[in-house]
CHARMM-style PDB file with segment names, atoms N, HN, CA, C and O in Angstrom:
ATOM      1  N   MET     1     117.233  81.088 114.447  1.00  0.00      PROA
ATOM      2  CA  MET     1     117.428  82.435 114.081  1.00  0.00      PROA
ATOM      3  C   MET     1     116.079  83.084 113.732  1.00  0.00      PROA
ATOM      4  O   MET     1     115.275  82.518 112.992  1.00  0.00      PROA
ATOM      5  N   ALA     2     115.858  84.259 114.274  1.00  0.00      PROA
ATOM      6  HN  ALA     2     116.512  84.719 114.876  1.00  0.00      PROA
ATOM      7  CA  ALA     2     114.586  84.968 113.990  1.00  0.00      PROA
ATOM      8  C   ALA     2     114.504  85.500 112.576  1.00  0.00      PROA
ATOM      9  O   ALA     2     115.513  85.880 111.982  1.00  0.00      PROA
ATOM     10  N   ALA     3     113.321  85.523 112.053  1.00  0.00      PROA
ATOM     11  HN  ALA     3     112.502  85.215 112.536  1.00  0.00      PROA
ATOM     12  CA  ALA     3     113.139  86.083 110.686  1.00  0.00      PROA
ATOM     13  C   ALA     3     113.311  87.550 110.751  1.00  0.00      PROA
ATOM     14  O   ALA     3     113.017  88.207 111.750  1.00  0.00      PROA
ATOM     15  N   ALA     4     113.809  88.064 109.626  1.00  0.00      PROA
ATOM     16  HN  ALA     4     114.048  87.530 108.815  1.00  0.00      PROA
ATOM     17  CA  ALA     4     114.005  89.537 109.501  1.00  0.00      PROA
ATOM     18  C   ALA     4     112.653  90.216 109.450  1.00  0.00      PROA
ATOM     19  O   ALA     4     111.678  89.676 108.928  1.00  0.00      PROA
ATOM     20  N   ALA     5     112.622  91.424 110.013  1.00  0.00      PROA
ATOM     21  HN  ALA     5     113.413  91.863 110.438  1.00  0.00      PROA
ATOM     22  CA  ALA     5     111.377  92.196 109.968  1.00  0.00      PROA
ATOM     23  C   ALA     5     111.090  92.602 108.545  1.00  0.00      PROA
ATOM     24  O   ALA     5     112.011  92.897 107.785  1.00  0.00      PROA
ATOM     25  N   PRO     6     109.828  92.620 108.174  1.00  0.00      PROA
ATOM     26  CA  PRO     6     109.471  93.017 106.781  1.00  0.00      PROA
ATOM     27  C   PRO     6     109.893  94.462 106.544  1.00  0.00      PROA
ATOM     28  O   PRO     6     109.888  95.283 107.461  1.00  0.00      PROA
ATOM     29  N   LEU     7     110.256  94.756 105.309  1.00  0.00      PROA
ATOM     30  HN  LEU     7     110.260  94.089 104.563  1.00  0.00      PROA
ATOM     31  CA  LEU     7     110.575  96.135 104.947  1.00  0.00      PROA
ATOM     32  C   LEU     7     109.320  97.012 104.880  1.00  0.00      PROA
ATOM     33  O   LEU     7     108.253  96.541 104.485  1.00  0.00      PROA
ATOM     34  N   PRO     8     109.445  98.265 105.260  1.00  0.00      PROA
ATOM     35  CA  PRO     8     108.288  99.151 105.061  1.00  0.00      PROA
ATOM     36  C   PRO     8     107.939  99.207 103.532  1.00  0.00      PROA
ATOM     37  O   PRO     8     108.817  99.109 102.675  1.00  0.00      PROA
ATOM     38  N   PRO     9     106.687  99.358 103.253  1.00  0.00      PROA
ATOM     39  CA  PRO     9     106.237  99.321 101.811  1.00  0.00      PROA
ATOM     40  C   PRO     9     106.995 100.321 100.889  1.00  0.00      PROA
ATOM     41  O   PRO     9     107.314 100.018  99.739  1.00  0.00      PROA
ATOM     42  N   ARG    10     107.254 101.476 101.431  1.00  0.00      PROA
ATOM     43  HN  ARG    10     106.995 101.721 102.365  1.00  0.00      PROA
ATOM     44  CA  ARG    10     107.875 102.488 100.568  1.00  0.00      PROA
ATOM     45  C   ARG    10     109.356 102.118 100.259  1.00  0.00      PROA
ATOM     46  O   ARG    10     109.830 102.358  99.148  1.00  0.00      PROA
ATOM     47  N   ILE    11     110.060 101.550 101.221  1.00  0.00      PROA
ATOM     48  HN  ILE    11     109.675 101.355 102.123  1.00  0.00      PROA
ATOM     49  CA  ILE    11     111.457 101.114 100.989  1.00  0.00      PROA
ATOM     50  C   ILE    11     111.448  99.916 100.051  1.00  0.00      PROA
ATOM     51  O   ILE    11     112.283  99.819  99.152  1.00  0.00      PROA
ATOM     52  N   ARG    12     110.506  99.008 100.261  1.00  0.00      PROA
ATOM     53  HN  ARG    12     109.828  99.087 100.992  1.00  0.00      PROA
ATOM     54  CA  ARG    12     110.425  97.850  99.338  1.00  0.00      PROA
ATOM     55  C   ARG    12     110.151  98.319  97.903  1.00  0.00      PROA
ATOM     56  O   ARG    12     110.782  97.828  96.967  1.00  0.00      PROA
ATOM     57  N   ARG    13     109.228  99.252  97.723  1.00  0.00      PROA
ATOM     58  HN  ARG    13     108.715  99.651  98.483  1.00  0.00      PROA
ATOM     59  CA  ARG    13     108.910  99.799  96.366  1.00  0.00      PROA
ATOM     60  C   ARG    13     110.144 100.530  95.796  1.00  0.00      PROA
ATOM     61  O   ARG    13     110.431 100.413  94.605  1.00  0.00      PROA
ATOM     62  N   THR    14     110.831 101.239  96.591  1.00  0.00      PROA
ATOM     63  HN  THR    14     110.598 101.334  97.559  1.00  0.00      PROA
ATOM     64  CA  THR    14     112.043 101.921  96.117  1.00  0.00      PROA
ATOM     65  C   THR    14     113.071 100.895  95.600  1.00  0.00      PROA
ATOM     66  O   THR    14     113.641 101.063  94.521  1.00  0.00      PROA
ATOM     67  N   LEU    15     113.295  99.829  96.393  1.00  0.00      PROA
ATOM     68  HN  LEU    15     112.832  99.692  97.269  1.00  0.00      PROA
ATOM     69  CA  LEU    15     114.223  98.790  95.928  1.00  0.00      PROA
ATOM     70  C   LEU    15     113.743  98.089  94.661  1.00  0.00      PROA
ATOM     71  O   LEU    15     114.548  97.759  93.790  1.00  0.00      PROA
ATOM     72  N   GLU    16     112.439  97.862  94.556  1.00  0.00      PROA
ATOM     73  HN  GLU    16     111.785  98.130  95.264  1.00  0.00      PROA
ATOM     74  CA  GLU    16     111.927  97.232  93.318  1.00  0.00      PROA
ATOM     75  C   GLU    16     112.188  98.131  92.146  1.00  0.00      PROA
ATOM     76  O   GLU    16     112.587  97.640  91.090  1.00  0.00      PROA
ATOM     77  N   LEU    17     111.988  99.391  92.270  1.00  0.00      PROA
ATOM     78  HN  LEU    17     111.663  99.789  93.127  1.00  0.00      PROA
ATOM     79  CA  LEU    17     112.235 100.304  91.122  1.00  0.00      PROA
ATOM     80  C   LEU    17     113.727 100.414  90.779  1.00  0.00      PROA
ATOM     81  O   LEU    17     114.106 100.433  89.608  1.00  0.00      PROA
ATOM     82  N   VAL    18     114.551 100.485  91.805  1.00  0.00      PROA
ATOM     83  HN  VAL    18     114.243 100.469  92.756  1.00  0.00      PROA
ATOM     84  CA  VAL    18     115.995 100.576  91.602  1.00  0.00      PROA
ATOM     85  C   VAL    18     116.526  99.303  90.910  1.00  0.00      PROA
ATOM     86  O   VAL    18     117.317  99.397  89.972  1.00  0.00      PROA
ATOM     87  N   TYR    19     116.095  98.124  91.369  1.00  0.00      PROA
ATOM     88  HN  TYR    19     115.453  98.047  92.132  1.00  0.00      PROA
ATOM     89  CA  TYR    19     116.585  96.877  90.816  1.00  0.00      PROA
ATOM     90  C   TYR    19     116.003  96.684  89.420  1.00  0.00      PROA
ATOM     91  O   TYR    19     116.512  95.858  88.663  1.00  0.00      PROA
ATOM     92  N   GLY    20     114.954  97.417  89.056  1.00  0.00      PROA
ATOM     93  HN  GLY    20     114.541  98.088  89.671  1.00  0.00      PROA
ATOM     94  CA  GLY    20     114.405  97.357  87.696  1.00  0.00      PROA
ATOM     95  C   GLY    20     115.224  98.136  86.673  1.00  0.00      PROA
ATOM     96  O   GLY    20     114.991  98.017  85.470  1.00  0.00      PROA
ATOM     97  N   VAL    21     116.182  98.933  87.144  1.00  0.00      PROA
ATOM     98  HN  VAL    21     116.372  99.030  88.121  1.00  0.00      PROA
ATOM     99  CA  VAL    21     117.049  99.711  86.253  1.00  0.00      PROA
ATOM    100  C   VAL    21     118.142  98.795  85.724  1.00  0.00      PROA
ATOM    101  O   VAL    21     118.897  98.233  86.517  1.00  0.00      PROA
ATOM    102  N   PRO    22     118.255  98.624  84.389  1.00  0.00      PROA
ATOM    103  CA  PRO    22     119.324  97.786  83.848  1.00  0.00      PROA
ATOM    104  C   PRO    22     120.727  98.281  84.243  1.00  0.00      PROA
ATOM    105  O   PRO    22     121.049  99.461  84.101  1.00  0.00      PROA
ATOM    106  N   GLY    23     121.517  97.385  84.721  1.00  0.00      PROA
ATOM    107  HN  GLY    23     121.256  96.426  84.836  1.00  0.00      PROA
ATOM    108  CA  GLY    23     122.915  97.731  85.134  1.00  0.00      PROA
ATOM    109  C   GLY    23     123.100  97.804  86.620  1.00  0.00      PROA
ATOM    110  O   GLY    23     124.237  97.929  87.075  1.00  0.00      PROA
ATOM    111  N   VAL    24     122.018  97.731  87.430  1.00  0.00      PROA
ATOM    112  HN  VAL    24     121.095  97.629  87.060  1.00  0.00      PROA
ATOM    113  CA  VAL    24     122.111  97.741  88.896  1.00  0.00      PROA
ATOM    114  C   VAL    24     122.405  96.325  89.315  1.00  0.00      PROA
ATOM    115  O   VAL    24     121.609  95.439  89.003  1.00  0.00      PROA
ATOM    116  N   THR    25     123.498  96.051  90.003  1.00  0.00      PROA
ATOM    117  HN  THR    25     124.144  96.771  90.256  1.00  0.00      PROA
ATOM    118  CA  THR    25     123.803  94.764  90.509  1.00  0.00      PROA
ATOM    119  C   THR    25     123.564  94.614  91.984  1.00  0.00      PROA
ATOM    120  O   THR    25     123.404  93.493  92.466  1.00  0.00      PROA
ATOM    121  N   ALA    26     123.534  95.708  92.723  1.00  0.00      PROA
ATOM    122  HN  ALA    26     123.664  96.619  92.331  1.00  0.00      PROA
ATOM    123  CA  ALA    26     123.268  95.728  94.178  1.00  0.00      PROA
ATOM    124  C   ALA    26     122.665  97.094  94.518  1.00  0.00      PROA
ATOM    125  O   ALA    26     122.955  98.092  93.859  1.00  0.00      PROA
ATOM    126  N   ALA    27     121.838  97.122  95.537  1.00  0.00      PROA
ATOM    127  HN  ALA    27     121.603  96.311  96.072  1.00  0.00      PROA
ATOM    128  CA  ALA    27     121.196  98.391  95.958  1.00  0.00      PROA
ATOM    129  C   ALA    27     120.946  98.369  97.471  1.00  0.00      PROA
ATOM    130  O   ALA    27     120.685  97.323  98.065  1.00  0.00      PROA
ATOM    131  N   ARG    28     121.032  99.532  98.055  1.00  0.00      PROA
ATOM    132  HN  ARG    28     121.244 100.382  97.572  1.00  0.00      PROA
ATOM    133  CA  ARG    28     120.682  99.718  99.476  1.00  0.00      PROA
ATOM    134  C   ARG    28     119.884 101.055  99.558  1.00  0.00      PROA
ATOM    135  O   ARG    28     120.155 101.995  98.810  1.00  0.00      PROA
ATOM    136  N   VAL    29     118.927 101.110 100.455  1.00  0.00      PROA
ATOM    137  HN  VAL    29     118.707 100.347 101.063  1.00  0.00      PROA
ATOM    138  CA  VAL    29     118.170 102.311 100.699  1.00  0.00      PROA
ATOM    139  C   VAL    29     118.086 102.601 102.180  1.00  0.00      PROA
ATOM    140  O   VAL    29     117.776 101.719 102.981  1.00  0.00      PROA
ATOM    141  N   TRP    30     118.367 103.847 102.542  1.00  0.00      PROA
ATOM    142  HN  TRP    30     118.619 104.563 101.891  1.00  0.00      PROA
ATOM    143  CA  TRP    30     118.295 104.251 103.927  1.00  0.00      PROA
ATOM    144  C   TRP    30     117.259 105.442 103.994  1.00  0.00      PROA
ATOM    145  O   TRP    30     117.209 106.300 103.113  1.00  0.00      PROA
ATOM    146  N   GLN    31     116.472 105.435 105.056  1.00  0.00      PROA
ATOM    147  HN  GLN    31     116.513 104.738 105.772  1.00  0.00      PROA
ATOM    148  CA  GLN    31     115.526 106.516 105.235  1.00  0.00      PROA
ATOM    149  C   GLN    31     115.553 107.001 106.712  1.00  0.00      PROA
ATOM    150  O   GLN    31     115.526 106.199 107.646  1.00  0.00      PROA
ATOM    151  N   TRP    32     115.605 108.288 106.875  1.00  0.00      PROA
ATOM    152  HN  TRP    32     115.627 108.939 106.116  1.00  0.00      PROA
ATOM    153  CA  TRP    32     115.534 108.877 108.201  1.00  0.00      PROA
ATOM    154  C   TRP    32     114.945 110.278 108.089  1.00  0.00      PROA
ATOM    155  O   TRP    32     115.311 111.041 107.196  1.00  0.00      PROA
ATOM    156  N   HSD    33     114.081 110.594 108.950  1.00  0.00      PROA
ATOM    157  HN  HSD    33     113.784 109.974 109.676  1.00  0.00      PROA
ATOM    158  CA  HSD    33     113.336 111.894 108.971  1.00  0.00      PROA
ATOM    159  C   HSD    33     112.879 112.233 107.576  1.00  0.00      PROA
ATOM    160  O   HSD    33     112.099 111.467 107.011  1.00  0.00      PROA
ATOM    161  N   ASN    34     113.304 113.316 106.988  1.00  0.00      PROA
ATOM    162  HN  ASN    34     113.938 113.939 107.448  1.00  0.00      PROA
ATOM    163  CA  ASN    34     112.921 113.720 105.639  1.00  0.00      PROA
ATOM    164  C   ASN    34     114.005 113.472 104.619  1.00  0.00      PROA
ATOM    165  O   ASN    34     114.092 114.169 103.608  1.00  0.00      PROA
ATOM    166  N   CYS    35     114.832 112.474 104.884  1.00  0.00      PROA
ATOM    167  HN  CYS    35     114.761 111.908 105.705  1.00  0.00      PROA
ATOM    168  CA  CYS    35     115.958 112.155 103.945  1.00  0.00      PROA
ATOM    169  C   CYS    35     115.912 110.722 103.524  1.00  0.00      PROA
ATOM    170  O   CYS    35     115.567 109.840 104.310  1.00  0.00      PROA
ATOM    171  N   VAL    36     116.262 110.484 102.279  1.00  0.00      PROA
ATOM    172  HN  VAL    36     116.542 111.201 101.640  1.00  0.00      PROA
ATOM    173  CA  VAL    36     116.391 109.160 101.696  1.00  0.00      PROA
ATOM    174  C   VAL    36     117.705 109.091 100.967  1.00  0.00      PROA
ATOM    175  O   VAL    36     118.050 109.996 100.208  1.00  0.00      PROA
ATOM    176  N   ALA    37     118.452 108.009 101.196  1.00  0.00      PROA
ATOM    177  HN  ALA    37     118.171 107.274 101.813  1.00  0.00      PROA
ATOM    178  CA  ALA    37     119.672 107.827 100.466  1.00  0.00      PROA
ATOM    179  C   ALA    37     119.580 106.489  99.708  1.00  0.00      PROA
ATOM    180  O   ALA    37     119.100 105.493 100.248  1.00  0.00      PROA
ATOM    181  N   VAL    38     120.049 106.485  98.449  1.00  0.00      PROA
ATOM    182  HN  VAL    38     120.439 107.295  98.010  1.00  0.00      PROA
ATOM    183  CA  VAL    38     120.038 105.276  97.641  1.00  0.00      PROA
ATOM    184  C   VAL    38     121.441 105.032  97.166  1.00  0.00      PROA
ATOM    185  O   VAL    38     122.073 105.910  96.578  1.00  0.00      PROA
ATOM    186  N   GLY    39     121.927 103.851  97.420  1.00  0.00      PROA
ATOM    187  HN  GLY    39     121.414 103.138  97.899  1.00  0.00      PROA
ATOM    188  CA  GLY    39     123.272 103.478  96.973  1.00  0.00      PROA
ATOM    189  C   GLY    39     123.136 102.324  96.017  1.00  0.00      PROA
ATOM    190  O   GLY    39     122.380 101.393  96.293  1.00  0.00      PROA
ATOM    191  N   VAL    40     123.841 102.349  94.897  1.00  0.00      PROA
ATOM    192  HN  VAL    40     124.455 103.106  94.673  1.00  0.00      PROA
ATOM    193  CA  VAL    40     123.809 101.269  93.926  1.00  0.00      PROA
ATOM    194  C   VAL    40     125.243 100.808  93.566  1.00  0.00      PROA
ATOM    195  O   VAL    40     126.209 101.559  93.699  1.00  0.00      PROA
ATOM    196  N   ARG    41     125.336  99.577  93.118  1.00  0.00      PROA
ATOM    197  HN  ARG    41     124.551  98.967  93.010  1.00  0.00      PROA
ATOM    198  CA  ARG    41     126.583  99.087  92.573  1.00  0.00      PROA
ATOM    199  C   ARG    41     126.271  98.798  91.073  1.00  0.00      PROA
ATOM    200  O   ARG    41     125.378  98.010  90.761  1.00  0.00      PROA
ATOM    201  N   PRO    42     127.013  99.443  90.174  1.00  0.00      PROA
ATOM    202  CA  PRO    42     126.777  99.264  88.725  1.00  0.00      PROA
ATOM    203  C   PRO    42     127.440  98.018  88.226  1.00  0.00      PROA
ATOM    204  O   PRO    42     128.425  97.551  88.798  1.00  0.00      PROA
ATOM    205  N   SER    43     126.889  97.461  87.130  1.00  0.00      PROA
ATOM    206  HN  SER    43     126.088  97.840  86.666  1.00  0.00      PROA
ATOM    207  CA  SER    43     127.569  96.356  86.451  1.00  0.00      PROA
ATOM    208  C   SER    43     128.788  96.954  85.731  1.00  0.00      PROA
ATOM    209  O   SER    43     128.890  98.166  85.546  1.00  0.00      PROA
ATOM    210  N   SER    44     129.697  96.073  85.338  1.00  0.00      PROA
ATOM    211  HN  SER    44     129.614  95.087  85.489  1.00  0.00      PROA
ATOM    212  CA  SER    44     130.895  96.545  84.645  1.00  0.00      PROA
ATOM    213  C   SER    44     130.626  97.195  83.335  1.00  0.00      PROA
ATOM    214  O   SER    44     131.458  97.949  82.832  1.00  0.00      PROA
ATOM    215  N   ALA    45     129.442  96.914  82.745  1.00  0.00      PROA
ATOM    216  HN  ALA    45     128.765  96.301  83.154  1.00  0.00      PROA
ATOM    217  CA  ALA    45     129.073  97.458  81.440  1.00  0.00      PROA
ATOM    218  C   ALA    45     128.405  98.827  81.506  1.00  0.00      PROA
ATOM    219  O   ALA    45     128.041  99.380  80.468  1.00  0.00      PROA
ATOM    220  N   CYS    46     128.236  99.385  82.706  1.00  0.00      PROA
ATOM    221  HN  CYS    46     128.532  98.936  83.549  1.00  0.00      PROA
ATOM    222  CA  CYS    46     127.532 100.656  82.852  1.00  0.00      PROA
ATOM    223  C   CYS    46     128.478 101.755  83.269  1.00  0.00      PROA
ATOM    224  O   CYS    46     129.436 101.537  84.011  1.00  0.00      PROA
ATOM    225  N   ALA    47     128.179 102.963  82.765  1.00  0.00      PROA
ATOM    226  HN  ALA    47     127.400 103.140  82.163  1.00  0.00      PROA
ATOM    227  CA  ALA    47     128.877 104.198  83.238  1.00  0.00      PROA
ATOM    228  C   ALA    47     128.188 104.610  84.501  1.00  0.00      PROA
ATOM    229  O   ALA    47     126.986 104.876  84.479  1.00  0.00      PROA
ATOM    230  N   PRO    48     128.911 104.676  85.629  1.00  0.00      PROA
ATOM    231  CA  PRO    48     128.304 104.989  86.922  1.00  0.00      PROA
ATOM    232  C   PRO    48     127.448 106.255  86.933  1.00  0.00      PROA
ATOM    233  O   PRO    48     126.335 106.234  87.457  1.00  0.00      PROA
ATOM    234  N   ALA    49     127.947 107.357  86.364  1.00  0.00      PROA
ATOM    235  HN  ALA    49     128.851 107.373  85.938  1.00  0.00      PROA
ATOM    236  CA  ALA    49     127.175 108.600  86.392  1.00  0.00      PROA
ATOM    237  C   ALA    49     125.856 108.454  85.619  1.00  0.00      PROA
ATOM    238  O   ALA    49     124.819 108.952  86.056  1.00  0.00      PROA
ATOM    239  N   GLU    50     125.902 107.790  84.505  1.00  0.00      PROA
ATOM    240  HN  GLU    50     126.745 107.385  84.151  1.00  0.00      PROA
ATOM    241  CA  GLU    50     124.670 107.603  83.742  1.00  0.00      PROA
ATOM    242  C   GLU    50     123.655 106.685  84.466  1.00  0.00      PROA
ATOM    243  O   GLU    50     122.443 106.897  84.418  1.00  0.00      PROA
ATOM    244  N   LEU    51     124.199 105.682  85.121  1.00  0.00      PROA
ATOM    245  HN  LEU    51     125.183 105.510  85.160  1.00  0.00      PROA
ATOM    246  CA  LEU    51     123.324 104.800  85.902  1.00  0.00      PROA
ATOM    247  C   LEU    51     122.649 105.522  87.046  1.00  0.00      PROA
ATOM    248  O   LEU    51     121.464 105.320  87.310  1.00  0.00      PROA
ATOM    249  N   LEU    52     123.424 106.381  87.736  1.00  0.00      PROA
ATOM    250  HN  LEU    52     124.387 106.544  87.522  1.00  0.00      PROA
ATOM    251  CA  LEU    52     122.783 107.159  88.851  1.00  0.00      PROA
ATOM    252  C   LEU    52     121.640 108.038  88.337  1.00  0.00      PROA
ATOM    253  O   LEU    52     120.620 108.187  89.010  1.00  0.00      PROA
ATOM    254  N   GLY    53     121.810 108.618  87.145  1.00  0.00      PROA
ATOM    255  HN  GLY    53     122.639 108.496  86.598  1.00  0.00      PROA
ATOM    256  CA  GLY    53     120.727 109.417  86.581  1.00  0.00      PROA
ATOM    257  C   GLY    53     119.509 108.612  86.293  1.00  0.00      PROA
ATOM    258  O   GLY    53     118.390 109.066  86.535  1.00  0.00      PROA
ATOM    259  N   ARG    54     119.702 107.380  85.761  1.00  0.00      PROA
ATOM    260  HN  ARG    54     120.610 107.011  85.564  1.00  0.00      PROA
ATOM    261  CA  ARG    54     118.541 106.523  85.467  1.00  0.00      PROA
ATOM    262  C   ARG    54     117.898 106.053  86.752  1.00  0.00      PROA
ATOM    263  O   ARG    54     116.673 105.939  86.800  1.00  0.00      PROA
ATOM    264  N   VAL    55     118.662 105.774  87.798  1.00  0.00      PROA
ATOM    265  HN  VAL    55     119.657 105.867  87.759  1.00  0.00      PROA
ATOM    266  CA  VAL    55     118.080 105.380  89.080  1.00  0.00      PROA
ATOM    267  C   VAL    55     117.256 106.522  89.659  1.00  0.00      PROA
ATOM    268  O   VAL    55     116.147 106.314  90.151  1.00  0.00      PROA
ATOM    269  N   GLU    56     117.809 107.735  89.596  1.00  0.00      PROA
ATOM    270  HN  GLU    56     118.710 107.904  89.197  1.00  0.00      PROA
ATOM    271  CA  GLU    56     117.079 108.890  90.134  1.00  0.00      PROA
ATOM    272  C   GLU    56     115.795 109.078  89.423  1.00  0.00      PROA
ATOM    273  O   GLU    56     114.780 109.361  90.059  1.00  0.00      PROA
ATOM    274  N   ALA    57     115.784 108.937  88.130  1.00  0.00      PROA
ATOM    275  HN  ALA    57     116.609 108.707  87.613  1.00  0.00      PROA
ATOM    276  CA  ALA    57     114.581 109.077  87.308  1.00  0.00      PROA
ATOM    277  C   ALA    57     113.551 108.012  87.646  1.00  0.00      PROA
ATOM    278  O   ALA    57     112.347 108.270  87.650  1.00  0.00      PROA
ATOM    279  N   ALA    58     114.054 106.782  87.937  1.00  0.00      PROA
ATOM    280  HN  ALA    58     115.031 106.572  87.934  1.00  0.00      PROA
ATOM    281  CA  ALA    58     113.136 105.640  88.181  1.00  0.00      PROA
ATOM    282  C   ALA    58     112.382 105.816  89.467  1.00  0.00      PROA
ATOM    283  O   ALA    58     111.251 105.343  89.570  1.00  0.00      PROA
ATOM    284  N   VAL    59     112.959 106.483  90.468  1.00  0.00      PROA
ATOM    285  HN  VAL    59     113.878 106.867  90.384  1.00  0.00      PROA
ATOM    286  CA  VAL    59     112.283 106.664  91.748  1.00  0.00      PROA
ATOM    287  C   VAL    59     111.668 108.017  91.909  1.00  0.00      PROA
ATOM    288  O   VAL    59     111.126 108.291  92.980  1.00  0.00      PROA
ATOM    289  N   SER    60     111.706 108.882  90.938  1.00  0.00      PROA
ATOM    290  HN  SER    60     112.146 108.659  90.068  1.00  0.00      PROA
ATOM    291  CA  SER    60     111.214 110.260  91.060  1.00  0.00      PROA
ATOM    292  C   SER    60     109.776 110.370  91.521  1.00  0.00      PROA
ATOM    293  O   SER    60     109.395 111.300  92.233  1.00  0.00      PROA
ATOM    294  N   GLY    61     108.983 109.390  91.095  1.00  0.00      PROA
ATOM    295  HN  GLY    61     109.293 108.635  90.517  1.00  0.00      PROA
ATOM    296  CA  GLY    61     107.588 109.410  91.486  1.00  0.00      PROA
ATOM    297  C   GLY    61     107.314 109.144  92.966  1.00  0.00      PROA
ATOM    298  O   GLY    61     106.205 109.390  93.440  1.00  0.00      PROA
ATOM    299  N   LEU    62     108.333 108.632  93.718  1.00  0.00      PROA
ATOM    300  HN  LEU    62     109.234 108.431  93.332  1.00  0.00      PROA
ATOM    301  CA  LEU    62     108.115 108.353  95.110  1.00  0.00      PROA
ATOM    302  C   LEU    62     108.465 109.522  95.965  1.00  0.00      PROA
ATOM    303  O   LEU    62     108.140 109.523  97.152  1.00  0.00      PROA
ATOM    304  N   ARG    63     109.123 110.534  95.417  1.00  0.00      PROA
ATOM    305  HN  ARG    63     109.387 110.533  94.453  1.00  0.00      PROA
ATOM    306  CA  ARG    63     109.599 111.654  96.234  1.00  0.00      PROA
ATOM    307  C   ARG    63     108.444 112.532  96.750  1.00  0.00      PROA
ATOM    308  O   ARG    63     107.482 112.821  96.038  1.00  0.00      PROA
ATOM    309  N   GLU    64     108.582 112.931  97.988  1.00  0.00      PROA
ATOM    310  HN  GLU    64     109.363 112.696  98.567  1.00  0.00      PROA
ATOM    311  CA  GLU    64     107.706 113.882  98.601  1.00  0.00      PROA
ATOM    312  C   GLU    64     108.327 115.270  98.515  1.00  0.00      PROA
ATOM    313  O   GLU    64     109.550 115.400  98.463  1.00  0.00      PROA
ATOM    314  N   ALA    65     107.505 116.295  98.500  1.00  0.00      PROA
ATOM    315  HN  ALA    65     106.512 116.190  98.543  1.00  0.00      PROA
ATOM    316  CA  ALA    65     107.970 117.668  98.285  1.00  0.00      PROA
ATOM    317  C   ALA    65     109.006 118.111  99.385  1.00  0.00      PROA
ATOM    318  O   ALA    65     109.910 118.893  99.091  1.00  0.00      PROA
ATOM    319  N   ASP    66     108.870 117.626 100.595  1.00  0.00      PROA
ATOM    320  HN  ASP    66     108.135 116.991 100.834  1.00  0.00      PROA
ATOM    321  CA  ASP    66     109.726 118.114 101.686  1.00  0.00      PROA
ATOM    322  C   ASP    66     110.902 117.152 101.970  1.00  0.00      PROA
ATOM    323  O   ASP    66     111.518 117.224 103.033  1.00  0.00      PROA
ATOM    324  N   GLU    67     111.199 116.283 101.044  1.00  0.00      PROA
ATOM    325  HN  GLU    67     110.699 116.225 100.180  1.00  0.00      PROA
ATOM    326  CA  GLU    67     112.295 115.290 101.268  1.00  0.00      PROA
ATOM    327  C   GLU    67     113.520 115.685 100.471  1.00  0.00      PROA
ATOM    328  O   GLU    67     113.453 116.371  99.451  1.00  0.00      PROA
ATOM    329  N   THR    68     114.634 115.219 100.986  1.00  0.00      PROA
ATOM    330  HN  THR    68     114.688 114.662 101.815  1.00  0.00      PROA
ATOM    331  CA  THR    68     115.928 115.290 100.306  1.00  0.00      PROA
ATOM    332  C   THR    68     116.344 113.848  99.954  1.00  0.00      PROA
ATOM    333  O   THR    68     116.369 112.967 100.814  1.00  0.00      PROA
ATOM    334  N   TRP    69     116.658 113.640  98.714  1.00  0.00      PROA
ATOM    335  HN  TRP    69     116.638 114.356  98.015  1.00  0.00      PROA
ATOM    336  CA  TRP    69     117.135 112.317  98.259  1.00  0.00      PROA
ATOM    337  C   TRP    69     118.545 112.478  97.780  1.00  0.00      PROA
ATOM    338  O   TRP    69     118.871 113.441  97.086  1.00  0.00      PROA
ATOM    339  N   ASP    70     119.426 111.491  98.165  1.00  0.00      PROA
ATOM    340  HN  ASP    70     119.161 110.709  98.729  1.00  0.00      PROA
ATOM    341  CA  ASP    70     120.815 111.452  97.756  1.00  0.00      PROA
ATOM    342  C   ASP    70     121.062 110.176  97.057  1.00  0.00      PROA
ATOM    343  O   ASP    70     120.508 109.150  97.451  1.00  0.00      PROA
ATOM    344  N   PHE    71     121.889 110.176  96.007  1.00  0.00      PROA
ATOM    345  HN  PHE    71     122.339 111.010  95.686  1.00  0.00      PROA
ATOM    346  CA  PHE    71     122.230 108.992  95.272  1.00  0.00      PROA
ATOM    347  C   PHE    71     123.721 108.818  95.199  1.00  0.00      PROA
ATOM    348  O   PHE    71     124.454 109.788  95.004  1.00  0.00      PROA
ATOM    349  N   GLY    72     124.184 107.589  95.353  1.00  0.00      PROA
ATOM    350  HN  GLY    72     123.589 106.801  95.512  1.00  0.00      PROA
ATOM    351  CA  GLY    72     125.629 107.353  95.263  1.00  0.00      PROA
ATOM    352  C   GLY    72     125.947 105.925  94.932  1.00  0.00      PROA
ATOM    353  O   GLY    72     125.062 105.087  94.761  1.00  0.00      PROA
ATOM    354  N   LEU    73     127.219 105.668  94.845  1.00  0.00      PROA
ATOM    355  HN  LEU    73     127.939 106.349  94.984  1.00  0.00      PROA
ATOM    356  CA  LEU    73     127.697 104.327  94.472  1.00  0.00      PROA
ATOM    357  C   LEU    73     128.179 103.550  95.691  1.00  0.00      PROA
ATOM    358  O   LEU    73     128.821 104.112  96.579  1.00  0.00      PROA
ATOM    359  N   LEU    74     127.864 102.241  95.730  1.00  0.00      PROA
ATOM    360  HN  LEU    74     127.343 101.785  95.009  1.00  0.00      PROA
ATOM    361  CA  LEU    74     128.291 101.367  96.800  1.00  0.00      PROA
ATOM    362  C   LEU    74     129.709 100.901  96.468  1.00  0.00      PROA
ATOM    363  O   LEU    74     130.064 100.736  95.300  1.00  0.00      PROA
ATOM    364  N   ASP    75     130.495 100.697  97.490  1.00  0.00      PROA
ATOM    365  HN  ASP    75     130.207 100.831  98.438  1.00  0.00      PROA
ATOM    366  CA  ASP    75     131.857 100.109  97.292  1.00  0.00      PROA
ATOM    367  C   ASP    75     131.706  98.682  96.855  1.00  0.00      PROA
ATOM    368  O   ASP    75     130.736  98.013  97.212  1.00  0.00      PROA
ATOM    369  N   ALA    76     132.669  98.204  96.074  1.00  0.00      PROA
ATOM    370  HN  ALA    76     133.457  98.747  95.783  1.00  0.00      PROA
ATOM    371  CA  ALA    76     132.660  96.821  95.615  1.00  0.00      PROA
ATOM    372  C   ALA    76     133.027  95.864  96.679  1.00  0.00      PROA
ATOM    373  OT1 ALA    76     133.063  94.657  96.438  1.00  0.00      PROA
TER     374      ALA     76
END
């Protein structure tokens, strides 16, 4: 089986920051054109809306002025 291609540095850094937020049990990041989407699965001890706010704050430094970022919850 072939090894997976390495993640682009920006996606890897986004995942590092997202997984650094307490309460995140899973995360996915998608990027296309000027859009980035971040999906997270919260732990049972976290309020989903509050967690999304903390995730958004954690990655705010990566945002470019011309980009749209969306945040949401992953299905269990």
